[in-house]
Phi, psi and omega in degrees: 000139179237130180256146172236133181226123178287133185239153165217123181055039174082359180232161179305138176244145179288341184271073187307303186288349183237023183288158181284326183200165177240138168270127173248118188236125178265136181236132174228135179051044179060026177232139176289123183255328185204144176222132173226153179244124182236147174275126182286162174294164179307142184290117173215149180305130176087349184286312183296318178302317180292315181300311181292325176296314181297334178276357177089020181293135176253326185222136173245132172250122187222165174279313180201162183200143178290158183300320180296318179296318178303318179297314182295321178293321177300319178296333179265013180056040177247123179284135180241129175245121180248165177087015180282157181279163180281076179245175177287158178304319181297317179298314181297315182291319178297321176295319178301314184293328179259018176059032178244011181294121179269128178229148176246213179283168177290110181267058182288140182261011178211000000 
């Protein structure tokens, strides 16, 4: 399973479409196996769903996301969890794996 988390200064950022970088984290047998940080392509509608799909992303943990982006990720069979706190990727994924991830409302900025 591969997770994508939008980052600013090493922690989740609420500004999904305008983030500085993404953490891509691979998980096997409920253990983090690999983490890489990538700079996304320039923000344009529809670019991030294709890019993250092509990278093999299965789950996105985000603070917020617009309705169109949610729709595009669903079309690409990528599960999106919104309303997560500004924690490190490792903290978020470990909480997801042990079913303790706290989420609130979709904190979309547009």
